[in-house]
Short mmCIF file of the C-alpha atoms (twelve columns), coordinates in Angstrom:
data_MODEL
# 
_entry.id   MODEL 
# 
loop_
_atom_site.group_PDB 
_atom_site.id 
_atom_site.type_symbol 
_atom_site.label_atom_id 
_atom_site.label_alt_id 
_atom_site.label_comp_id 
_atom_site.label_asym_id 
_atom_site.label_seq_id 
_atom_site.Cartn_x 
_atom_site.Cartn_y 
_atom_site.Cartn_z 
_atom_site.pdbx_PDB_model_num 
ATOM 1   C CA . MET A 1   60.415 145.502 88.730  1 
ATOM 2   C CA . LYS A 2   61.562 142.572 90.660  1 
ATOM 3   C CA . THR A 3   59.783 142.493 92.805  1 
ATOM 4   C CA . GLN A 4   56.425 142.943 90.784  1 
ATOM 5   C CA . THR A 5   56.723 139.575 88.597  1 
ATOM 6   C CA . ALA A 6   57.941 138.033 91.770  1 
ATOM 7   C CA . LYS A 7   54.547 139.067 93.274  1 
ATOM 8   C CA . GLY A 8   52.568 137.846 90.007  1 
ATOM 9   C CA . GLY A 9   53.765 135.010 89.869  1 
ATOM 10  C CA . GLN A 10  52.709 133.920 93.387  1 
ATOM 11  C CA . ASN A 11  49.447 134.879 92.621  1 
ATOM 12  C CA . ASP A 12  49.393 133.251 89.210  1 
ATOM 13  C CA . LYS A 13  51.004 130.359 91.351  1 
ATOM 14  C CA . LYS A 14  48.637 130.216 94.700  1 
ATOM 15  C CA . LEU A 15  45.741 130.479 91.175  1 
ATOM 16  C CA . ILE A 16  46.997 126.502 89.700  1 
ATOM 17  C CA . ILE A 17  47.138 125.892 93.246  1 
ATOM 18  C CA . LEU A 18  43.952 126.544 95.374  1 
ATOM 19  C CA . GLY A 19  42.018 125.538 91.953  1 
ATOM 20  C CA . PHE A 20  43.815 122.036 92.357  1 
ATOM 21  C CA . VAL A 21  43.673 122.089 95.850  1 
ATOM 22  C CA . SER A 22  39.928 123.173 95.254  1 
ATOM 23  C CA . ILE A 23  39.134 120.354 93.818  1 
ATOM 24  C CA . ALA A 24  40.679 117.369 95.336  1 
ATOM 25  C CA . ILE A 25  38.641 118.964 98.370  1 
ATOM 26  C CA . LEU A 26  35.059 119.909 96.717  1 
ATOM 27  C CA . PHE A 27  35.642 115.993 95.850  1 
ATOM 28  C CA . LEU A 28  36.382 114.656 99.064  1 
ATOM 29  C CA . ILE A 29  33.957 116.213 100.852 1 
ATOM 30  C CA . TYR A 30  30.508 115.139 98.983  1 
ATOM 31  C CA . SER A 31  31.848 111.519 98.880  1 
ATOM 32  C CA . ARG A 32  31.469 111.868 102.633 1 
ATOM 33  C CA . PHE A 33  28.344 113.989 102.321 1 
ATOM 34  C CA . GLU A 34  26.783 111.283 99.361  1 
ATOM 35  C CA . SER A 35  28.318 108.446 101.600 1 
ATOM 36  C CA . GLN A 36  24.907 108.661 104.339 1 
ATOM 37  C CA . ASP A 37  21.638 107.690 104.668 1 
ATOM 38  C CA . ILE A 38  19.679 109.674 102.249 1 
ATOM 39  C CA . THR A 39  15.794 109.846 102.940 1 
ATOM 40  C CA . PRO A 40  13.606 110.943 101.284 1 
ATOM 41  C CA . ASP A 41  13.462 114.496 103.326 1 
ATOM 42  C CA . ALA A 42  17.249 114.582 102.783 1 
ATOM 43  C CA . VAL A 43  16.814 114.848 99.069  1 
ATOM 44  C CA . GLN A 44  16.298 118.098 97.285  1 
ATOM 45  C CA . SER A 45  18.627 118.958 100.235 1 
ATOM 46  C CA . ILE A 46  21.997 117.177 98.403  1 
ATOM 47  C CA . GLU A 47  20.394 117.840 94.471  1 
ATOM 48  C CA . ARG A 48  21.014 121.654 96.092  1 
ATOM 49  C CA . LEU A 49  24.704 120.234 97.448  1 
ATOM 50  C CA . GLY A 50  25.481 118.726 93.599  1 
ATOM 51  C CA . MET A 51  24.284 122.241 92.814  1 
ATOM 52  C CA . GLY A 52  26.629 123.775 94.876  1 
ATOM 53  C CA . PHE A 53  29.074 121.338 93.838  1 
ATOM 54  C CA . TYR A 54  29.336 122.369 89.999  1 
ATOM 55  C CA . VAL A 55  29.578 126.255 90.668  1 
ATOM 56  C CA . LEU A 56  32.349 125.836 92.597  1 
ATOM 57  C CA . PHE A 57  34.102 123.285 90.612  1 
ATOM 58  C CA . THR A 58  33.586 125.832 87.673  1 
ATOM 59  C CA . ILE A 59  34.785 128.964 89.614  1 
ATOM 60  C CA . SER A 60  38.240 126.252 90.220  1 
ATOM 61  C CA . ILE A 61  38.551 125.374 87.354  1 
ATOM 62  C CA . GLY A 62  37.947 129.356 86.089  1 
ATOM 63  C CA . MET A 63  41.041 129.757 88.258  1 
ATOM 64  C CA . ILE A 64  43.527 126.882 87.637  1 
ATOM 65  C CA . GLY A 65  42.036 129.010 83.756  1 
ATOM 66  C CA . ILE A 66  43.379 132.376 85.157  1 
ATOM 67  C CA . GLY A 67  46.523 131.138 87.151  1 
ATOM 68  C CA . LEU A 68  47.736 128.953 84.011  1 
ATOM 69  C CA . ARG A 69  47.185 132.301 81.723  1 
ATOM 70  C CA . LYS A 70  48.752 134.848 83.617  1 
ATOM 71  C CA . PHE A 71  52.212 131.888 84.330  1 
ATOM 72  C CA . GLN A 72  52.236 132.131 80.373  1 
ATOM 73  C CA . LYS A 73  52.702 135.787 80.156  1 
ATOM 74  C CA . ARG A 74  54.745 136.340 82.734  1 
ATOM 75  C CA . ILE A 75  57.708 133.817 81.929  1 
ATOM 76  C CA . ALA A 76  57.174 134.428 78.074  1 
ATOM 77  C CA . ALA A 77  57.345 137.934 79.331  1 
ATOM 78  C CA . THR A 78  61.401 137.588 80.959  1 
ATOM 79  C CA . GLY A 79  62.383 136.932 77.378  1 
ATOM 80  C CA . ASN A 80  64.431 134.307 78.241  1 
ATOM 81  C CA . THR A 81  65.595 131.165 75.968  1 
ATOM 82  C CA . THR A 82  65.171 128.473 77.907  1 
ATOM 83  C CA . VAL A 83  62.483 125.934 76.815  1 
ATOM 84  C CA . LEU A 84  60.241 126.529 79.265  1 
ATOM 85  C CA . SER A 85  59.752 130.831 77.749  1 
ATOM 86  C CA . MET A 86  60.096 129.280 74.704  1 
ATOM 87  C CA . ILE A 87  56.811 127.521 74.979  1 
ATOM 88  C CA . CYS A 88  55.234 130.332 77.214  1 
ATOM 89  C CA . SER A 89  56.479 132.754 74.094  1 
ATOM 90  C CA . ASN A 90  55.794 131.013 71.358  1 
ATOM 91  C CA . THR A 91  51.840 129.893 72.358  1 
ATOM 92  C CA . LEU A 92  51.431 133.869 72.448  1 
ATOM 93  C CA . ASP A 93  51.147 135.012 68.884  1 
ATOM 94  C CA . SER A 94  47.514 135.169 66.816  1 
ATOM 95  C CA . ARG A 95  47.912 132.304 65.357  1 
ATOM 96  C CA . ALA A 96  49.016 130.130 68.089  1 
ATOM 97  C CA . LYS A 97  45.760 131.296 70.110  1 
ATOM 98  C CA . LYS A 98  43.511 130.393 67.458  1 
ATOM 99  C CA . THR A 99  44.864 126.437 66.647  1 
ATOM 100 C CA . PHE A 100 45.090 126.078 70.458  1 
ATOM 101 C CA . VAL A 101 41.019 127.777 70.560  1 
ATOM 102 C CA . VAL A 102 40.236 125.704 67.636  1 
ATOM 103 C CA . THR A 103 41.662 122.169 68.521  1 
ATOM 104 C CA . PHE A 104 40.636 122.514 73.124  1 
ATOM 105 C CA . ILE A 105 36.595 122.686 70.850  1 
ATOM 106 C CA . VAL A 106 37.546 120.600 69.262  1 
ATOM 107 C CA . TYR A 107 38.865 118.015 70.662  1 
ATOM 108 C CA . GLY A 108 37.262 118.730 73.517  1 
ATOM 109 C CA . ILE A 109 33.691 117.940 71.457  1 
ATOM 110 C CA . PHE A 110 35.392 114.623 69.698  1 
ATOM 111 C CA . PHE A 111 36.613 113.437 73.633  1 
ATOM 112 C CA . SER A 112 33.005 113.747 75.257  1 
ATOM 113 C CA . MET A 113 31.510 112.066 72.257  1 
ATOM 114 C CA . THR A 114 34.450 109.325 73.566  1 
ATOM 115 C CA . SER A 115 34.552 109.245 76.979  1 
ATOM 116 C CA . GLY A 116 30.362 109.185 76.901  1 
ATOM 117 C CA . ILE A 117 29.820 112.384 78.024  1 
ATOM 118 C CA . LEU A 118 27.864 113.240 75.098  1 
ATOM 119 C CA . VAL A 119 25.336 111.455 74.115  1 
ATOM 120 C CA . TYR A 120 24.533 109.932 71.348  1 
ATOM 121 C CA . GLN A 121 22.070 107.623 70.369  1 
ATOM 122 C CA . PRO A 122 19.927 107.240 67.043  1 
ATOM 123 C CA . GLU A 123 18.071 103.773 67.636  1 
ATOM 124 C CA . VAL A 124 17.191 104.871 71.096  1 
ATOM 125 C CA . VAL A 125 13.987 107.495 71.902  1 
ATOM 126 C CA . PHE A 126 14.766 108.899 75.238  1 
ATOM 127 C CA . SER A 127 11.357 109.344 76.119  1 
ATOM 128 C CA . TYR A 128 10.222 106.179 75.213  1 
ATOM 129 C CA . HIS A 129 13.578 104.477 76.728  1 
ATOM 130 C CA . TYR A 130 13.592 106.183 79.758  1 
ATOM 131 C CA . GLY A 131 10.812 108.429 80.542  1 
ATOM 132 C CA . ALA A 132 12.578 111.236 80.326  1 
ATOM 133 C CA . ASP A 133 10.911 114.393 80.127  1 
ATOM 134 C CA . VAL A 134 12.467 115.992 76.600  1 
ATOM 135 C CA . PRO A 135 14.404 118.869 77.279  1 
ATOM 136 C CA . SER A 136 14.770 117.973 81.189  1 
ATOM 137 C CA . ALA A 137 18.230 118.370 83.076  1 
ATOM 138 C CA . HIS A 138 18.900 116.794 86.368  1 
ATOM 139 C CA . ILE A 139 21.194 116.178 88.944  1 
ATOM 140 C CA . THR A 140 21.960 112.557 90.827  1 
ATOM 141 C CA . PRO A 141 23.477 112.994 94.631  1 
ATOM 142 C CA . CYS A 142 24.096 109.501 95.412  1 
ATOM 143 C CA . CYS A 143 26.010 106.998 95.249  1 
ATOM 144 C CA . GLY A 144 29.417 106.770 93.935  1 
ATOM 145 C CA . ALA A 145 33.224 106.809 94.618  1 
ATOM 146 C CA . PRO A 146 35.176 110.305 94.699  1 
ATOM 147 C CA . GLY A 147 35.120 112.292 91.869  1 
ATOM 148 C CA . TYR A 148 31.779 109.692 90.318  1 
ATOM 149 C CA . MET A 149 29.778 112.033 92.160  1 
ATOM 150 C CA . PRO A 150 27.467 113.754 91.295  1 
ATOM 151 C CA . LYS A 151 26.435 113.298 87.662  1 
ATOM 152 C CA . PHE A 152 24.664 115.774 85.948  1 
ATOM 153 C CA . VAL A 153 22.365 114.391 83.559  1 
ATOM 154 C CA . ALA A 154 20.206 116.092 80.565  1 
ATOM 155 C CA . TYR A 155 18.167 114.981 77.666  1 
ATOM 156 C CA . LEU A 156 18.528 117.663 75.089  1 
ATOM 157 C CA . THR A 157 17.005 116.186 72.052  1 
ATOM 158 C CA . GLU A 158 15.020 112.761 71.542  1 
ATOM 159 C CA . HIS A 159 18.550 111.328 70.679  1 
ATOM 160 C CA . VAL A 160 21.073 113.573 72.319  1 
ATOM 161 C CA . GLY A 161 22.410 113.955 76.173  1 
ATOM 162 C CA . LEU A 162 24.955 114.652 78.734  1 
ATOM 163 C CA . ASN A 163 25.807 112.903 81.225  1 
ATOM 164 C CA . VAL A 164 28.870 114.133 82.843  1 
ATOM 165 C CA . ILE A 165 30.546 112.986 85.501  1 
ATOM 166 C CA . PRO A 166 33.116 114.762 87.811  1 
ATOM 167 C CA . ILE A 167 35.561 113.505 87.491  1 
ATOM 168 C CA . ASN A 168 35.597 112.907 83.641  1 
ATOM 169 C CA . LEU A 169 34.943 116.230 82.598  1 
ATOM 170 C CA . LEU A 170 38.596 117.443 84.918  1 
ATOM 171 C CA . LEU A 171 40.367 114.795 82.308  1 
ATOM 172 C CA . GLN A 172 38.657 115.921 79.716  1 
ATOM 173 C CA . ILE A 173 39.348 119.671 80.290  1 
ATOM 174 C CA . VAL A 174 43.500 119.131 81.546  1 
ATOM 175 C CA . VAL A 175 43.757 117.068 78.617  1 
ATOM 176 C CA . SER A 176 41.764 119.178 76.009  1 
ATOM 177 C CA . TYR A 177 44.234 121.767 77.683  1 
ATOM 178 C CA . LEU A 178 47.064 119.736 76.972  1 
ATOM 179 C CA . VAL A 179 46.248 118.742 73.441  1 
ATOM 180 C CA . ALA A 180 45.750 121.973 72.583  1 
ATOM 181 C CA . LEU A 181 49.346 123.867 73.789  1 
ATOM 182 C CA . ASN A 182 50.916 120.713 72.080  1 
ATOM 183 C CA . THR A 183 49.070 121.043 68.928  1 
ATOM 184 C CA . ALA A 184 49.196 125.075 68.719  1 
ATOM 185 C CA . LEU A 185 53.108 125.321 69.672  1 
ATOM 186 C CA . ALA A 186 53.495 122.042 67.084  1 
ATOM 187 C CA . VAL A 187 52.328 124.508 64.334  1 
ATOM 188 C CA . ASN A 188 54.173 127.153 65.287  1 
ATOM 189 C CA . ALA A 189 57.263 125.801 65.475  1 
ATOM 190 C CA . ILE A 190 56.918 124.148 61.867  1 
ATOM 191 C CA . ALA A 191 56.347 127.195 60.780  1 
ATOM 192 C CA . VAL A 192 59.942 128.531 62.420  1 
ATOM 193 C CA . THR A 193 61.754 125.889 61.670  1 
ATOM 194 C CA . LYS A 194 60.451 125.708 58.199  1 
ATOM 195 C CA . LYS A 195 63.513 126.952 56.673  1 
ATOM 196 C CA . THR A 196 65.914 125.631 58.371  1 
ATOM 197 C CA . GLY A 197 64.381 122.138 59.006  1 
ATOM 198 C CA . GLY A 198 65.452 121.691 63.129  1 
ATOM 199 C CA . LEU A 199 62.092 120.078 63.462  1 
ATOM 200 C CA . GLY A 200 61.649 117.978 60.877  1 
ATOM 201 C CA . SER A 201 58.395 116.689 59.345  1 
ATOM 202 C CA . ILE A 202 59.008 113.493 60.899  1 
ATOM 203 C CA . GLY A 203 59.352 115.057 64.482  1 
ATOM 204 C CA . ALA A 204 55.852 117.256 63.088  1 
ATOM 205 C CA . THR A 205 53.891 114.639 63.085  1 
ATOM 206 C CA . THR A 206 54.513 112.733 65.952  1 
ATOM 207 C CA . GLY A 207 54.530 115.456 67.803  1 
ATOM 208 C CA . LEU A 208 50.662 115.944 66.419  1 
ATOM 209 C CA . PHE A 209 49.681 112.579 67.079  1 
ATOM 210 C CA . ILE A 210 50.610 112.346 70.482  1 
ATOM 211 C CA . ALA A 211 48.415 114.974 71.339  1 
ATOM 212 C CA . CYS A 212 45.724 112.952 70.379  1 
ATOM 213 C CA . PRO A 213 45.354 110.026 72.266  1 
ATOM 214 C CA . THR A 214 41.844 109.048 71.298  1 
ATOM 215 C CA . CYS A 215 42.797 108.985 68.138  1 
ATOM 216 C CA . VAL A 216 44.412 106.707 68.352  1 
ATOM 217 C CA . GLY A 217 42.346 103.338 68.312  1 
ATOM 218 C CA . SER A 218 40.591 105.510 65.464  1 
ATOM 219 C CA . PHE A 219 44.047 105.763 63.096  1 
ATOM 220 C CA . LEU A 220 45.081 101.601 64.371  1 
ATOM 221 C CA . SER A 221 40.978 100.812 62.957  1 
ATOM 222 C CA . LEU A 222 41.156 101.430 59.569  1 
ATOM 223 C CA . PHE A 223 43.929 98.652  59.661  1 
ATOM 224 C CA . ILE A 224 41.823 96.354  60.823  1 
ATOM 225 C CA . GLY A 225 39.485 94.386  58.857  1 
ATOM 226 C CA . ALA A 226 35.673 94.901  58.774  1 
ATOM 227 C CA . THR A 227 35.670 90.902  60.445  1 
ATOM 228 C CA . SER A 228 37.590 92.160  63.418  1 
ATOM 229 C CA . ALA A 229 36.125 95.367  63.497  1 
ATOM 230 C CA . VAL A 230 32.971 94.851  66.658  1 
ATOM 231 C CA . ALA A 231 36.157 92.857  69.161  1 
ATOM 232 C CA . PHE A 232 38.849 95.544  68.222  1 
ATOM 233 C CA . THR A 233 36.117 98.584  68.901  1 
ATOM 234 C CA . ILE A 234 35.087 96.618  72.299  1 
ATOM 235 C CA . ALA A 235 39.181 95.977  73.335  1 
ATOM 236 C CA . ILE A 236 40.546 99.969  72.516  1 
ATOM 237 C CA . THR A 237 36.928 100.861 73.896  1 
ATOM 238 C CA . GLU A 238 38.361 99.544  77.553  1 
ATOM 239 C CA . LEU A 239 42.204 100.664 76.750  1 
ATOM 240 C CA . GLN A 240 40.884 103.839 76.085  1 
ATOM 241 C CA . THR A 241 41.513 104.736 80.039  1 
ATOM 242 C CA . LEU A 242 45.117 103.633 79.546  1 
ATOM 243 C CA . PHE A 243 45.904 105.346 77.102  1 
ATOM 244 C CA . ILE A 244 44.577 108.851 78.147  1 
ATOM 245 C CA . ALA A 245 46.737 107.805 81.581  1 
ATOM 246 C CA . ILE A 246 49.534 107.530 80.062  1 
ATOM 247 C CA . SER A 247 49.576 110.633 77.200  1 
ATOM 248 C CA . ILE A 248 49.416 113.109 80.630  1 
ATOM 249 C CA . PRO A 249 52.770 113.217 80.947  1 
ATOM 250 C CA . ILE A 250 53.605 112.404 77.277  1 
ATOM 251 C CA . LEU A 251 51.616 115.627 75.996  1 
ATOM 252 C CA . ILE A 252 53.128 117.188 79.417  1 
ATOM 253 C CA . LEU A 253 56.770 116.266 78.379  1 
ATOM 254 C CA . THR A 254 55.944 116.872 74.240  1 
ATOM 255 C CA . PRO A 255 55.926 121.268 74.373  1 
ATOM 256 C CA . PHE A 256 59.279 120.971 76.115  1 
ATOM 257 C CA . LEU A 257 61.054 118.458 73.565  1 
ATOM 258 C CA . ILE A 258 59.751 120.803 70.803  1 
ATOM 259 C CA . SER A 259 60.741 123.385 72.051  1 
ATOM 260 C CA . ARG A 260 64.129 121.730 72.931  1 
ATOM 261 C CA . ARG A 261 64.119 121.538 68.994  1 
ATOM 262 C CA . ILE A 262 62.942 125.197 68.374  1 
ATOM 263 C CA . ILE A 263 66.147 126.183 70.545  1 
ATOM 264 C CA . LYS A 264 68.647 124.294 68.529  1 
ATOM 265 C CA . SER A 265 66.721 124.841 65.384  1 
ATOM 266 C CA . GLN A 266 67.366 128.957 65.459  1 
ATOM 267 C CA . THR A 267 71.269 128.700 67.736  1 
ATOM 268 C CA . ASN A 268 72.376 126.303 64.680  1 
ATOM 269 C CA . PRO A 269 70.718 126.722 62.143  1 
ATOM 270 C CA . ASN A 270 72.845 124.519 59.687  1 
# 
């Protein structure tokens, strides 16, 4: 049994590491190819390379997702009372799964709109202003820093489109996953500690607020007067990348803090 557990542990960790390493290699390899002089004859080849990039990128994300799921189940199955085990076990029941999936999808859509991946421009007609065929999609293979190319651009309707940059897409998936994990754990923690009050309403609310880094601007804008709204929005847009960069380690740390409170409330109910 221990041998199987150890082997399972190696497998899930290998999948996670391989997925992230593959993405890093993809970014570096593609940046070397797209930095070459592009001739008209080479455009189609580079476009095919861009399509291959997104196929391998999707496979790498899938490996990370499968690895994380296997890791979660393996740690939860140990039945230990460690913080990590508590995180895994409290995010595996049906309520936590539903909360996770709903949050991941809803927050992913919200993030894509705030980051510019999902574009909605009601005042712009794509076919008129950009000369685009609607619907249509294409890959922009060149040129930019590693992680920023190739871009995937799609015109879904005259006012709705996609502008996918690999590094932004990776950031969206990572942050959305962490937000969904935090939310599922926080909701479950509130239910677990409801009788004992071990978590505390303030702690639970703080956990949910931290779980939505891109909500900070929207929340603070409620307290800004109409005359300052435009300037404030611009400032928040410029600082949003900083908010998200700071929020990632917080989103990783928060589940451990919540789990410690759950363990404390269960061992010391009074």
